[in-house]
BALOBA-1460 file (C-alpha; in Angstrom, 3 decimals):
// residues 241
<rec num="1" residu="m" x="-48.683" y="80.999" z="30.101"/>
<rec num="2" residu="l" x="-51.820" y="78.874" z="30.379"/>
<rec num="3" residu="r" x="-54.114" y="79.456" z="33.312"/>
<rec num="4" residu="t" x="-57.213" y="77.475" z="34.254"/>
<rec num="5" residu="r" x="-59.258" y="76.436" z="37.182"/>
<rec num="6" residu="p" x="-59.416" y="72.905" z="38.553"/>
<rec num="7" residu="g" x="-61.686" y="70.547" z="36.595"/>
<rec num="8" residu="a" x="-61.663" y="72.610" z="33.417"/>
<rec num="9" residu="s" x="-60.796" y="71.129" z="29.988"/>
<rec num="10" residu="i" x="-58.943" y="73.074" z="27.344"/>
<rec num="11" residu="l" x="-58.934" y="71.983" z="23.671"/>
<rec num="12" residu="h" x="-56.470" y="74.550" z="22.354"/>
<rec num="13" residu="w" x="-52.891" y="75.698" z="22.797"/>
<rec num="14" residu="d" x="-50.942" y="78.911" z="22.600"/>
<rec num="15" residu="h" x="-49.839" y="79.212" z="18.890"/>
<rec num="16" residu="d" x="-47.676" y="82.292" z="19.541"/>
<rec num="17" residu="a" x="-45.709" y="80.632" z="22.294"/>
<rec num="18" residu="l" x="-45.297" y="77.448" z="20.265"/>
<rec num="19" residu="h" x="-43.920" y="79.229" z="17.166"/>
<rec num="20" residu="a" x="-41.752" y="81.557" z="19.229"/>
<rec num="21" residu="a" x="-40.022" y="78.563" z="20.806"/>
<rec num="22" residu="a" x="-39.425" y="76.877" z="17.430"/>
<rec num="23" residu="p" x="-36.230" y="77.727" z="15.503"/>
<rec num="24" residu="p" x="-36.532" y="79.355" z="12.040"/>
<rec num="25" residu="f" x="-37.741" y="77.124" z="9.176"/>
<rec num="26" residu="t" x="-39.075" y="74.491" z="11.617"/>
<rec num="27" residu="t" x="-42.227" y="72.700" z="10.567"/>
<rec num="28" residu="v" x="-44.642" y="72.314" z="13.459"/>
<rec num="29" residu="q" x="-47.130" y="69.463" z="13.205"/>
<rec num="30" residu="k" x="-50.628" y="70.198" z="14.425"/>
<rec num="31" residu="m" x="-51.859" y="68.160" z="17.339"/>
<rec num="32" residu="c" x="-54.803" y="68.131" z="19.650"/>
<rec num="33" residu="i" x="-53.802" y="68.403" z="23.320"/>
<rec num="34" residu="t" x="-56.305" y="68.016" z="26.143"/>
<rec num="35" residu="y" x="-55.402" y="69.158" z="29.659"/>
<rec num="36" residu="t" x="-57.494" y="67.941" z="32.575"/>
<rec num="37" residu="v" x="-56.525" y="69.831" z="35.677"/>
<rec num="38" residu="g" x="-57.459" y="68.455" z="39.056"/>
<rec num="39" residu="d" x="-56.633" y="69.305" z="42.664"/>
<rec num="40" residu="a" x="-54.309" y="66.339" z="43.224"/>
<rec num="41" residu="q" x="-52.684" y="65.808" z="39.796"/>
<rec num="42" residu="a" x="-52.864" y="66.847" z="36.163"/>
<rec num="43" residu="k" x="-53.399" y="64.329" z="33.407"/>
<rec num="44" residu="f" x="-51.871" y="64.872" z="29.966"/>
<rec num="45" residu="i" x="-53.394" y="63.179" z="26.952"/>
<rec num="46" residu="r" x="-51.843" y="63.492" z="23.490"/>
<rec num="47" residu="m" x="-54.094" y="62.567" z="20.640"/>
<rec num="48" residu="k" x="-52.428" y="61.388" z="17.431"/>
<rec num="49" residu="s" x="-52.968" y="63.517" z="14.388"/>
<rec num="50" residu="t" x="-54.725" y="61.856" z="11.508"/>
<rec num="51" residu="s" x="-52.834" y="61.439" z="8.235"/>
<rec num="52" residu="k" x="-54.270" y="60.953" z="4.800"/>
<rec num="53" residu="k" x="-53.712" y="57.406" z="3.638"/>
<rec num="54" residu="r" x="-53.326" y="56.670" z="-0.061"/>
<rec num="55" residu="t" x="-56.076" y="54.570" z="-1.497"/>
<rec num="56" residu="p" x="-54.803" y="51.769" z="-3.807"/>
<rec num="57" residu="s" x="-55.535" y="52.503" z="-7.423"/>
<rec num="58" residu="i" x="-55.756" y="50.214" z="-10.438"/>
<rec num="59" residu="v" x="-52.470" y="51.668" z="-11.695"/>
<rec num="60" residu="n" x="-50.612" y="50.518" z="-8.585"/>
<rec num="61" residu="l" x="-52.063" y="47.041" z="-8.871"/>
<rec num="62" residu="t" x="-51.251" y="46.578" z="-12.559"/>
<rec num="63" residu="v" x="-48.272" y="44.309" z="-13.302"/>
<rec num="64" residu="k" x="-46.189" y="45.849" z="-16.066"/>
<rec num="65" residu="r" x="-44.446" y="43.457" z="-18.444"/>
<rec num="66" residu="r" x="-40.688" y="43.956" z="-18.430"/>
<rec num="67" residu="y" x="-39.744" y="41.601" z="-21.269"/>
<rec num="68" residu="l" x="-40.476" y="40.947" z="-24.922"/>
<rec num="69" residu="t" x="-41.713" y="37.732" z="-26.481"/>
<rec num="70" residu="q" x="-39.838" y="35.978" z="-29.259"/>
<rec num="71" residu="r" x="-42.424" y="37.119" z="-31.812"/>
<rec num="72" residu="e" x="-42.060" y="40.732" z="-30.690"/>
<rec num="73" residu="i" x="-38.284" y="40.529" z="-31.056"/>
<rec num="74" residu="e" x="-38.668" y="39.095" z="-34.559"/>
<rec num="75" residu="r" x="-40.990" y="41.996" z="-35.341"/>
<rec num="76" residu="l" x="-38.376" y="44.461" z="-34.117"/>
<rec num="77" residu="m" x="-35.690" y="42.847" z="-36.259"/>
<rec num="78" residu="d" x="-37.960" y="42.910" z="-39.289"/>
<rec num="79" residu="c" x="-38.645" y="46.633" z="-38.773"/>
<rec num="80" residu="a" x="-34.906" y="47.252" z="-38.410"/>
<rec num="81" residu="r" x="-34.186" y="45.580" z="-41.764"/>
<rec num="82" residu="k" x="-36.958" y="47.430" z="-43.569"/>
<rec num="83" residu="h" x="-36.808" y="50.914" z="-42.070"/>
<rec num="84" residu="g" x="-33.248" y="51.426" z="-40.828"/>
<rec num="85" residu="r" x="-30.310" y="52.899" z="-42.758"/>
<rec num="86" residu="y" x="-28.150" y="50.138" z="-41.296"/>
<rec num="87" residu="g" x="-30.807" y="47.489" z="-41.147"/>
<rec num="88" residu="h" x="-28.611" y="44.394" z="-41.021"/>
<rec num="89" residu="r" x="-26.365" y="45.844" z="-38.308"/>
<rec num="90" residu="d" x="-29.327" y="46.871" z="-36.153"/>
<rec num="91" residu="a" x="-31.154" y="43.555" z="-36.589"/>
<rec num="92" residu="t" x="-27.985" y="41.606" z="-35.739"/>
<rec num="93" residu="m" x="-27.415" y="43.744" z="-32.648"/>
<rec num="94" residu="i" x="-30.900" y="42.932" z="-31.398"/>
<rec num="95" residu="l" x="-30.437" y="39.237" z="-32.135"/>
<rec num="96" residu="v" x="-27.072" y="38.987" z="-30.323"/>
<rec num="97" residu="a" x="-28.345" y="40.924" z="-27.285"/>
<rec num="98" residu="y" x="-31.395" y="38.667" z="-27.079"/>
<rec num="99" residu="r" x="-29.687" y="35.307" z="-27.663"/>
<rec num="100" residu="h" x="-27.002" y="35.928" z="-25.032"/>
<rec num="101" residu="g" x="-28.922" y="38.063" z="-22.548"/>
<rec num="102" residu="l" x="-26.551" y="40.997" z="-22.948"/>
<rec num="103" residu="r" x="-26.964" y="44.317" z="-21.212"/>
<rec num="104" residu="a" x="-26.801" y="47.457" z="-23.356"/>
<rec num="105" residu="s" x="-23.220" y="48.185" z="-22.274"/>
<rec num="106" residu="e" x="-22.167" y="44.569" z="-22.921"/>
<rec num="107" residu="v" x="-23.472" y="44.427" z="-26.489"/>
<rec num="108" residu="c" x="-22.072" y="47.897" z="-27.266"/>
<rec num="109" residu="d" x="-18.615" y="46.905" z="-25.968"/>
<rec num="110" residu="l" x="-18.604" y="43.587" z="-27.852"/>
<rec num="111" residu="q" x="-15.438" y="43.126" z="-29.937"/>
<rec num="112" residu="w" x="-14.585" y="40.737" z="-32.751"/>
<rec num="113" residu="q" x="-11.814" y="39.195" z="-30.692"/>
<rec num="114" residu="q" x="-14.520" y="37.800" z="-28.392"/>
<rec num="115" residu="i" x="-16.123" y="35.913" z="-31.285"/>
<rec num="116" residu="e" x="-14.739" y="32.668" z="-32.755"/>
<rec num="117" residu="l" x="-16.607" y="32.387" z="-36.030"/>
<rec num="118" residu="s" x="-14.712" y="29.248" z="-37.027"/>
<rec num="119" residu="e" x="-15.685" y="27.478" z="-33.798"/>
<rec num="120" residu="g" x="-19.080" y="29.075" z="-33.267"/>
<rec num="121" residu="r" x="-18.308" y="30.505" z="-29.827"/>
<rec num="122" residu="l" x="-18.851" y="33.846" z="-28.121"/>
<rec num="123" residu="h" x="-16.800" y="34.872" z="-25.078"/>
<rec num="124" residu="v" x="-19.195" y="36.938" z="-22.962"/>
<rec num="125" residu="h" x="-17.661" y="39.536" z="-20.645"/>
<rec num="126" residu="r" x="-20.150" y="40.544" z="-17.974"/>
<rec num="127" residu="v" x="-20.311" y="43.880" z="-16.167"/>
<rec num="128" residu="k" x="-21.446" y="44.478" z="-12.541"/>
<rec num="129" residu="n" x="-19.088" y="41.739" z="-11.322"/>
<rec num="130" residu="g" x="-21.096" y="39.181" z="-13.268"/>
<rec num="131" residu="i" x="-19.904" y="35.704" z="-14.201"/>
<rec num="132" residu="s" x="-18.240" y="35.610" z="-17.626"/>
<rec num="133" residu="s" x="-18.843" y="32.569" z="-19.802"/>
<rec num="134" residu="v" x="-18.564" y="31.107" z="-23.298"/>
<rec num="135" residu="h" x="-21.772" y="30.750" z="-25.306"/>
<rec num="136" residu="p" x="-22.422" y="28.776" z="-28.477"/>
<rec num="137" residu="i" x="-23.421" y="30.674" z="-31.619"/>
<rec num="138" residu="r" x="-26.187" y="29.085" z="-33.672"/>
<rec num="139" residu="g" x="-26.735" y="29.024" z="-37.445"/>
<rec num="140" residu="d" x="-28.798" y="32.147" z="-38.133"/>
<rec num="141" residu="e" x="-26.723" y="34.211" z="-35.730"/>
<rec num="142" residu="m" x="-23.516" y="32.892" z="-37.260"/>
<rec num="143" residu="r" x="-24.632" y="33.868" z="-40.771"/>
<rec num="144" residu="a" x="-25.658" y="37.341" z="-39.599"/>
<rec num="145" residu="l" x="-22.278" y="37.906" z="-37.911"/>
<rec num="146" residu="r" x="-20.322" y="36.686" z="-40.937"/>
<rec num="147" residu="k" x="-22.206" y="39.113" z="-43.172"/>
<rec num="148" residu="l" x="-21.621" y="41.942" z="-40.699"/>
<rec num="149" residu="r" x="-17.896" y="41.155" z="-40.591"/>
<rec num="150" residu="r" x="-17.736" y="41.440" z="-44.368"/>
<rec num="151" residu="e" x="-19.361" y="44.877" z="-44.145"/>
<rec num="152" residu="y" x="-16.967" y="46.045" z="-41.389"/>
<rec num="153" residu="p" x="-13.725" y="44.104" z="-41.991"/>
<rec num="154" residu="k" x="-11.334" y="46.412" z="-40.112"/>
<rec num="155" residu="d" x="-13.296" y="47.513" z="-37.053"/>
<rec num="156" residu="a" x="-12.415" y="46.207" z="-33.603"/>
<rec num="157" residu="h" x="-15.963" y="46.501" z="-32.259"/>
<rec num="158" residu="v" x="-18.772" y="44.425" z="-33.682"/>
<rec num="159" residu="f" x="-21.383" y="47.184" z="-33.773"/>
<rec num="160" residu="v" x="-20.047" y="50.547" z="-34.927"/>
<rec num="161" residu="s" x="-21.679" y="53.884" z="-35.675"/>
<rec num="162" residu="e" x="-21.330" y="56.125" z="-38.724"/>
<rec num="163" residu="r" x="-18.280" y="57.748" z="-37.143"/>
<rec num="164" residu="g" x="-16.485" y="54.434" z="-36.859"/>
<rec num="165" residu="g" x="-16.667" y="54.117" z="-33.072"/>
<rec num="166" residu="p" x="-18.730" y="51.680" z="-31.022"/>
<rec num="167" residu="i" x="-22.428" y="52.432" z="-30.657"/>
<rec num="168" residu="s" x="-23.082" y="53.935" z="-27.231"/>
<rec num="169" residu="p" x="-25.639" y="52.479" z="-24.791"/>
<rec num="170" residu="i" x="-27.661" y="55.683" z="-25.184"/>
<rec num="171" residu="g" x="-27.605" y="55.242" z="-28.964"/>
<rec num="172" residu="f" x="-28.759" y="51.640" z="-28.595"/>
<rec num="173" residu="h" x="-31.527" y="52.746" z="-26.267"/>
<rec num="174" residu="r" x="-32.749" y="55.290" z="-28.805"/>
<rec num="175" residu="l" x="-32.595" y="52.691" z="-31.556"/>
<rec num="176" residu="i" x="-34.766" y="50.217" z="-29.620"/>
<rec num="177" residu="q" x="-37.186" y="52.966" z="-28.620"/>
<rec num="178" residu="r" x="-37.543" y="54.130" z="-32.226"/>
<rec num="179" residu="l" x="-38.024" y="50.612" z="-33.569"/>
<rec num="180" residu="g" x="-40.646" y="49.973" z="-30.903"/>
<rec num="181" residu="e" x="-42.624" y="52.940" z="-32.173"/>
<rec num="182" residu="v" x="-42.272" y="51.805" z="-35.798"/>
<rec num="183" residu="a" x="-43.345" y="48.273" z="-34.845"/>
<rec num="184" residu="k" x="-46.344" y="49.787" z="-32.997"/>
<rec num="185" residu="m" x="-45.598" y="48.085" z="-29.718"/>
<rec num="186" residu="p" x="-48.419" y="48.633" z="-27.202"/>
<rec num="187" residu="f" x="-45.933" y="49.903" z="-24.589"/>
<rec num="188" residu="p" x="-42.557" y="51.717" z="-24.541"/>
<rec num="189" residu="i" x="-39.575" y="49.363" z="-24.815"/>
<rec num="190" residu="h" x="-35.902" y="49.574" z="-23.871"/>
<rec num="191" residu="p" x="-32.779" y="47.390" z="-24.400"/>
<rec num="192" residu="h" x="-32.916" y="45.631" z="-21.014"/>
<rec num="193" residu="m" x="-36.137" y="43.955" z="-22.139"/>
<rec num="194" residu="l" x="-33.992" y="41.881" z="-24.505"/>
<rec num="195" residu="r" x="-32.034" y="40.475" z="-21.561"/>
<rec num="196" residu="h" x="-35.253" y="39.703" z="-19.678"/>
<rec num="197" residu="a" x="-36.655" y="38.116" z="-22.840"/>
<rec num="198" residu="c" x="-33.676" y="35.756" z="-22.932"/>
<rec num="199" residu="g" x="-34.176" y="34.754" z="-19.288"/>
<rec num="200" residu="f" x="-37.893" y="34.085" z="-19.650"/>
<rec num="201" residu="k" x="-37.458" y="32.196" z="-22.940"/>
<rec num="202" residu="l" x="-34.849" y="29.823" z="-21.507"/>
<rec num="203" residu="a" x="-36.822" y="29.372" z="-18.284"/>
<rec num="204" residu="n" x="-39.949" y="28.538" z="-20.311"/>
<rec num="205" residu="d" x="-37.941" y="25.971" z="-22.247"/>
<rec num="206" residu="g" x="-37.299" y="24.202" z="-18.947"/>
<rec num="207" residu="h" x="-33.551" y="24.801" z="-18.616"/>
<rec num="208" residu="d" x="-31.913" y="24.225" z="-15.260"/>
<rec num="209" residu="t" x="-31.928" y="27.290" z="-13.004"/>
<rec num="210" residu="r" x="-28.254" y="26.908" z="-12.077"/>
<rec num="211" residu="a" x="-27.222" y="26.676" z="-15.734"/>
<rec num="212" residu="l" x="-29.408" y="29.675" z="-16.525"/>
<rec num="213" residu="q" x="-27.704" y="31.605" z="-13.728"/>
<rec num="214" residu="h" x="-24.281" y="31.105" z="-15.309"/>
<rec num="215" residu="y" x="-25.596" y="31.787" z="-18.798"/>
<rec num="216" residu="l" x="-26.908" y="35.202" z="-17.708"/>
<rec num="217" residu="g" x="-23.899" y="35.849" z="-15.471"/>
<rec num="218" residu="h" x="-25.808" y="36.348" z="-12.213"/>
<rec num="219" residu="k" x="-23.695" y="36.313" z="-9.063"/>
<rec num="220" residu="n" x="-26.793" y="35.743" z="-6.943"/>
<rec num="221" residu="i" x="-29.152" y="32.984" z="-8.002"/>
<rec num="222" residu="q" x="-32.095" y="34.961" z="-6.599"/>
<rec num="223" residu="h" x="-31.872" y="37.182" z="-9.663"/>
<rec num="224" residu="t" x="-32.308" y="34.072" z="-11.820"/>
<rec num="225" residu="v" x="-35.160" y="32.539" z="-9.841"/>
<rec num="226" residu="r" x="-37.521" y="35.347" z="-10.844"/>
<rec num="227" residu="y" x="-37.506" y="34.016" z="-14.414"/>
<rec num="228" residu="t" x="-38.533" y="30.511" z="-13.360"/>
<rec num="229" residu="e" x="-41.128" y="31.877" z="-10.931"/>
<rec num="230" residu="m" x="-42.790" y="33.945" z="-13.654"/>
<rec num="231" residu="a" x="-42.546" y="31.324" z="-16.405"/>
<rec num="232" residu="p" x="-46.167" y="30.601" z="-17.436"/>
<rec num="233" residu="d" x="-45.407" y="27.249" z="-19.054"/>
<rec num="234" residu="r" x="-44.797" y="25.636" z="-15.674"/>
<rec num="235" residu="f" x="-48.589" y="25.705" z="-15.195"/>
<rec num="236" residu="k" x="-49.420" y="24.244" z="-18.615"/>
<rec num="237" residu="d" x="-50.488" y="20.859" z="-17.187"/>
<rec num="238" residu="f" x="-52.875" y="22.434" z="-14.643"/>
<rec num="239" residu="w" x="-56.617" y="21.885" z="-15.227"/>
<rec num="240" residu="r" x="-56.197" y="19.543" z="-18.139"/>
<rec num="241" residu="d" x="-59.410" y="18.311" z="-19.751"/>
């Protein structure tokens, strides 16, 4: 119990009484309590405890790039052809994922029945409740797929492993990570960068945002707008000489 005389100020509190009243494993925050005791009334003032605020660092302010450029993707494909045991398969997998903005699970689950080689069409099945669509297949991609089909004529999935089953998303992730190291990329890379690369490339080319939304299978157009907002080519006519 705290005793004092009128007019006295106390800048401490009873620790033993405070901890005795607290249940086990209760964290008690330190505070500074000042009692001013007078004849008529007592005033209670609670002073807020100071907390350490984090100072912004250069790391927090650095914008990390989440996509690859077209030249970097070509470098990856070239490394896959030269250094991989299944170079053509790996290079084609990168190309298809990039051209159609496929997630790792979407490119790994891709089956030959989704591809019309005679018509040059790819039926894209999106995950995460995305919008499915039909994409055109261009010349170099068509030739790569035809060659791959000749190498794997009986498989249901387009990209298969040594065991004959589809390549897993984890396996694809490891493949991209390994090729990034071989290509001496200045930062670690992962498969989702191929999807972002597709979005930024098409946005830079000036394609309509609504069409880009359906191409990438976004339910919410806000996910598509980020590509147009970050496209550097929209500022190319600024400060012209």
